[in-house]
mmCIF file of the C-alpha atoms, coordinates in Angstrom:
data_MODEL
# 
_entry.id   MODEL 
# 
loop_
_atom_site.group_PDB 
_atom_site.id 
_atom_site.type_symbol 
_atom_site.label_atom_id 
_atom_site.label_alt_id 
_atom_site.label_comp_id 
_atom_site.label_asym_id 
_atom_site.label_entity_id 
_atom_site.label_seq_id 
_atom_site.pdbx_PDB_ins_code 
_atom_site.Cartn_x 
_atom_site.Cartn_y 
_atom_site.Cartn_z 
_atom_site.occupancy 
_atom_site.B_iso_or_equiv 
_atom_site.pdbx_formal_charge 
_atom_site.auth_seq_id 
_atom_site.auth_comp_id 
_atom_site.auth_asym_id 
_atom_site.auth_atom_id 
_atom_site.pdbx_PDB_model_num 
ATOM 1  C CA . MET A 1 1  ? -1.911  -29.744 6.840   1.00 0.00 ? 1  MET A CA 1 
ATOM 2  C CA . GLU A 1 2  ? -2.086  -25.938 6.375   1.00 0.00 ? 2  GLU A CA 1 
ATOM 3  C CA . ASN A 1 3  ? 0.810   -23.686 7.421   1.00 0.00 ? 3  ASN A CA 1 
ATOM 4  C CA . THR A 1 4  ? 0.803   -21.351 10.016  1.00 0.00 ? 4  THR A CA 1 
ATOM 5  C CA . ALA A 1 5  ? 0.618   -18.565 7.771   1.00 0.00 ? 5  ALA A CA 1 
ATOM 6  C CA . GLN A 1 6  ? -2.772  -19.389 6.108   1.00 0.00 ? 6  GLN A CA 1 
ATOM 7  C CA . LYS A 1 7  ? -3.859  -20.308 9.961   1.00 0.00 ? 7  LYS A CA 1 
ATOM 8  C CA . ILE A 1 8  ? -2.993  -16.774 10.967  1.00 0.00 ? 8  ILE A CA 1 
ATOM 9  C CA . LYS A 1 9  ? -4.658  -15.125 8.071   1.00 0.00 ? 9  LYS A CA 1 
ATOM 10 C CA . LYS A 1 10 ? -7.871  -17.351 8.432   1.00 0.00 ? 10 LYS A CA 1 
ATOM 11 C CA . LEU A 1 11 ? -8.100  -16.140 12.244  1.00 0.00 ? 11 LEU A CA 1 
ATOM 12 C CA . GLU A 1 12 ? -7.737  -12.298 11.239  1.00 0.00 ? 12 GLU A CA 1 
ATOM 13 C CA . GLU A 1 13 ? -10.794 -12.915 9.173   1.00 0.00 ? 13 GLU A CA 1 
ATOM 14 C CA . VAL A 1 14 ? -12.507 -14.475 11.640  1.00 0.00 ? 14 VAL A CA 1 
ATOM 15 C CA . ILE A 1 15 ? -11.795 -11.560 14.258  1.00 0.00 ? 15 ILE A CA 1 
ATOM 16 C CA . CYS A 1 16 ? -12.487 -8.790  11.597  1.00 0.00 ? 16 CYS A CA 1 
ATOM 17 C CA . LEU A 1 17 ? -15.771 -10.514 10.975  1.00 0.00 ? 17 LEU A CA 1 
ATOM 18 C CA . LEU A 1 18 ? -16.773 -10.746 14.427  1.00 0.00 ? 18 LEU A CA 1 
ATOM 19 C CA . GLU A 1 19 ? -15.749 -6.977  15.125  1.00 0.00 ? 19 GLU A CA 1 
ATOM 20 C CA . GLY A 1 20 ? -17.926 -5.853  11.882  1.00 0.00 ? 20 GLY A CA 1 
ATOM 21 C CA . ASN A 1 21 ? -15.080 -5.125  9.929   1.00 0.00 ? 21 ASN A CA 1 
ATOM 22 C CA . GLN A 1 22 ? -15.008 -6.420  5.892   1.00 0.00 ? 22 GLN A CA 1 
ATOM 23 C CA . LYS A 1 23 ? -11.565 -7.045  5.304   1.00 0.00 ? 23 LYS A CA 1 
ATOM 24 C CA . PRO A 1 24 ? -8.416  -7.431  7.598   1.00 0.00 ? 24 PRO A CA 1 
ATOM 25 C CA . LYS A 1 25 ? -6.502  -4.192  7.538   1.00 0.00 ? 25 LYS A CA 1 
ATOM 26 C CA . LYS A 1 26 ? -2.981  -5.131  5.554   1.00 0.00 ? 26 LYS A CA 1 
ATOM 27 C CA . LYS A 1 27 ? -0.076  -3.873  6.829   1.00 0.00 ? 27 LYS A CA 1 
ATOM 28 C CA . LEU A 1 28 ? 2.280   -1.739  4.419   1.00 0.00 ? 28 LEU A CA 1 
ATOM 29 C CA . THR A 1 29 ? 5.641   -2.408  3.436   1.00 0.00 ? 29 THR A CA 1 
ATOM 30 C CA . LEU A 1 30 ? 8.139   0.257   4.469   1.00 0.00 ? 30 LEU A CA 1 
ATOM 31 C CA . GLU A 1 31 ? 8.422   1.628   0.880   1.00 0.00 ? 31 GLU A CA 1 
ATOM 32 C CA . ALA A 1 32 ? 4.867   1.405   0.346   1.00 0.00 ? 32 ALA A CA 1 
ATOM 33 C CA . ALA A 1 33 ? 3.991   3.725   3.331   1.00 0.00 ? 33 ALA A CA 1 
ATOM 34 C CA . LYS A 1 34 ? 7.207   6.304   2.464   1.00 0.00 ? 34 LYS A CA 1 
ATOM 35 C CA . ILE A 1 35 ? 5.297   6.699   -0.846  1.00 0.00 ? 35 ILE A CA 1 
ATOM 36 C CA . ARG A 1 36 ? 2.000   7.414   0.551   1.00 0.00 ? 36 ARG A CA 1 
ATOM 37 C CA . LEU A 1 37 ? 3.353   9.750   2.882   1.00 0.00 ? 37 LEU A CA 1 
ATOM 38 C CA . LYS A 1 38 ? 5.441   11.412  0.432   1.00 0.00 ? 38 LYS A CA 1 
ATOM 39 C CA . ALA A 1 39 ? 2.141   11.981  -1.731  1.00 0.00 ? 39 ALA A CA 1 
ATOM 40 C CA . ARG A 1 40 ? 0.062   12.997  1.277   1.00 0.00 ? 40 ARG A CA 1 
ATOM 41 C CA . ASP A 1 41 ? 3.095   16.066  2.373   1.00 0.00 ? 41 ASP A CA 1 
ATOM 42 C CA . PRO A 1 42 ? 5.603   16.178  -0.064  1.00 0.00 ? 42 PRO A CA 1 
ATOM 43 C CA . GLY A 1 43 ? 7.975   18.550  2.352   1.00 0.00 ? 43 GLY A CA 1 
ATOM 44 C CA . PHE A 1 44 ? 11.224  20.102  0.831   1.00 0.00 ? 44 PHE A CA 1 
ATOM 45 C CA . ASP A 1 45 ? 13.495  17.578  -0.862  1.00 0.00 ? 45 ASP A CA 1 
ATOM 46 C CA . ILE A 1 46 ? 16.919  19.556  -1.386  1.00 0.00 ? 46 ILE A CA 1 
ATOM 47 C CA . LYS A 1 47 ? 19.122  16.400  -2.524  1.00 0.00 ? 47 LYS A CA 1 
ATOM 48 C CA . GLU A 1 48 ? 19.024  17.263  -6.086  1.00 0.00 ? 48 GLU A CA 1 
ATOM 49 C CA . SER A 1 49 ? 19.637  21.061  -5.338  1.00 0.00 ? 49 SER A CA 1 
ATOM 50 C CA . ILE A 1 50 ? 22.664  20.303  -3.361  1.00 0.00 ? 50 ILE A CA 1 
ATOM 51 C CA . SER A 1 51 ? 24.320  17.959  -5.880  1.00 0.00 ? 51 SER A CA 1 
ATOM 52 C CA . TYR A 1 52 ? 23.570  20.721  -8.185  1.00 0.00 ? 52 TYR A CA 1 
ATOM 53 C CA . LEU A 1 53 ? 25.415  23.193  -6.299  1.00 0.00 ? 53 LEU A CA 1 
ATOM 54 C CA . ASN A 1 54 ? 28.158  20.609  -5.933  1.00 0.00 ? 54 ASN A CA 1 
ATOM 55 C CA . LYS A 1 55 ? 28.640  20.688  -9.880  1.00 0.00 ? 55 LYS A CA 1 
ATOM 56 C CA . GLY A 1 56 ? 28.481  24.535  -9.762  1.00 0.00 ? 56 GLY A CA 1 
ATOM 57 C CA . SER A 1 57 ? 25.037  24.770  -11.845 1.00 0.00 ? 57 SER A CA 1 
ATOM 58 C CA . LYS A 1 58 ? 22.945  27.584  -10.465 1.00 0.00 ? 58 LYS A CA 1 
ATOM 59 C CA . LYS A 1 59 ? 20.340  27.612  -13.053 1.00 0.00 ? 59 LYS A CA 1 
ATOM 60 C CA . GLU A 1 60 ? 19.834  23.862  -12.236 1.00 0.00 ? 60 GLU A CA 1 
ATOM 61 C CA . ILE A 1 61 ? 19.801  24.483  -8.619  1.00 0.00 ? 61 ILE A CA 1 
ATOM 62 C CA . LEU A 1 62 ? 17.100  26.926  -9.223  1.00 0.00 ? 62 LEU A CA 1 
ATOM 63 C CA . ILE A 1 63 ? 15.070  24.823  -11.317 1.00 0.00 ? 63 ILE A CA 1 
ATOM 64 C CA . SER A 1 64 ? 15.213  21.628  -9.562  1.00 0.00 ? 64 SER A CA 1 
ATOM 65 C CA . PHE A 1 65 ? 14.489  23.139  -6.405  1.00 0.00 ? 65 PHE A CA 1 
ATOM 66 C CA . LEU A 1 66 ? 11.300  24.911  -7.564  1.00 0.00 ? 66 LEU A CA 1 
ATOM 67 C CA . ASN A 1 67 ? 10.243  21.636  -9.955  1.00 0.00 ? 67 ASN A CA 1 
ATOM 68 C CA . GLU A 1 68 ? 10.506  19.643  -6.400  1.00 0.00 ? 68 GLU A CA 1 
ATOM 69 C CA . ASN A 1 69 ? 9.040   21.244  -3.823  1.00 0.00 ? 69 ASN A CA 1 
ATOM 70 C CA . TYR A 1 70 ? 6.635   23.735  -5.246  1.00 0.00 ? 70 TYR A CA 1 
ATOM 71 C CA . LEU A 1 71 ? 5.275   22.684  -8.917  1.00 0.00 ? 71 LEU A CA 1 
ATOM 72 C CA . THR A 1 72 ? 5.323   18.553  -8.452  1.00 0.00 ? 72 THR A CA 1 
ATOM 73 C CA . PRO A 1 73 ? 3.586   19.168  -5.093  1.00 0.00 ? 73 PRO A CA 1 
ATOM 74 C CA . TYR A 1 74 ? 0.951   21.185  -6.548  1.00 0.00 ? 74 TYR A CA 1 
ATOM 75 C CA . LEU A 1 75 ? 0.472   19.146  -9.547  1.00 0.00 ? 75 LEU A CA 1 
ATOM 76 C CA . ILE A 1 76 ? 0.200   16.337  -7.133  1.00 0.00 ? 76 ILE A CA 1 
ATOM 77 C CA . LYS A 1 77 ? -2.715  17.961  -5.374  1.00 0.00 ? 77 LYS A CA 1 
ATOM 78 C CA . LEU A 1 78 ? -4.605  19.334  -8.106  1.00 0.00 ? 78 LEU A CA 1 
ATOM 79 C CA . ILE A 1 79 ? -4.540  15.784  -9.774  1.00 0.00 ? 79 ILE A CA 1 
ATOM 80 C CA . ASN A 1 80 ? -5.925  14.080  -6.470  1.00 0.00 ? 80 ASN A CA 1 
ATOM 81 C CA . LYS A 1 81 ? -8.909  16.459  -6.192  1.00 0.00 ? 81 LYS A CA 1 
ATOM 82 C CA . LEU A 1 82 ? -10.010 15.318  -9.618  1.00 0.00 ? 82 LEU A CA 1 
# 
């Protein structure tokens, strides 16, 4: 006998065929959802800047902040356009 998970998977496939969809949508794990969200809109992340501030390194604060919030998002958008 088939287990419940296999039966549910087959039922989802049948429902998708009846609705006209090709494949059932897969649910993302929480980590994958966070990665996709960060890739689309990286926002401002200041964790590293705060750790450098606690260490007292002003140059590293500036470099880290500019890299994380401006350079990396720009490069990601540029690569995604290719």
